N, C-alpha and C positions, 0 to 999 in steps of 0.2 A: 724917759728911759723907764724899762721894766723895774717893777718891785723888787722881784727876786734880783736883778743885777744890780738896783741900789743897795739892798742889803748887802752884797757881797761886797761891793765896793766901798761900803761901811766898814765892814771887818777888815778889811785890808788896810784901807787906810789908817783906822785908828787902832789897829792893834789890838780890838777886843777879841774875845772868844764868843762862841757859838753861846757856848753854858749862860754866860752873864747876859747878850744880849736878849736871850728867849726868857730868863727871869724880868727882865725890864719891860718886855711887849707881854708877857704873862700866856708865853707857849713853852709847851713840852721840847725839848730837843727832838726826840721823836716824830714830832709832829712836824718840826722845823726841817730836819733830816727830809721825810716824805714828799714836802713842798716843794724845797728845793730840785730832787729827785725827778717832781714832776708827777708822784705815785698819789697826790692829793691835793684840792684845792682848799685856800684858806677863807673862811668866815669874812666876811665887811667887817664884823667887829674886830677880827685880828687884824686884818689890812690897815683899817684906820689907826688901830694902837700903833702899829708897825709906822705908817706914815708921820703920827702925831710925834712921835720919839724923833725918827729920824730929822724932820723938820727944827725940832727942839734942840736937837744935836747940832747940826750943821748951822744954825741960828747964831749960836754961841762965836 
């Protein structure tokens, strides 16, 4: 599953806010929005943080 869709599913499943998610992974909400709209690619560092965070949450 693509990372963007995985994040969308997480937000929907958990009822988390985009603001809270962005704080947890260390990215701005503007950066998040641009990434979701395809206006910007995210760095490998942020991809790794998102993946690690989602893996940790779904492990519980």
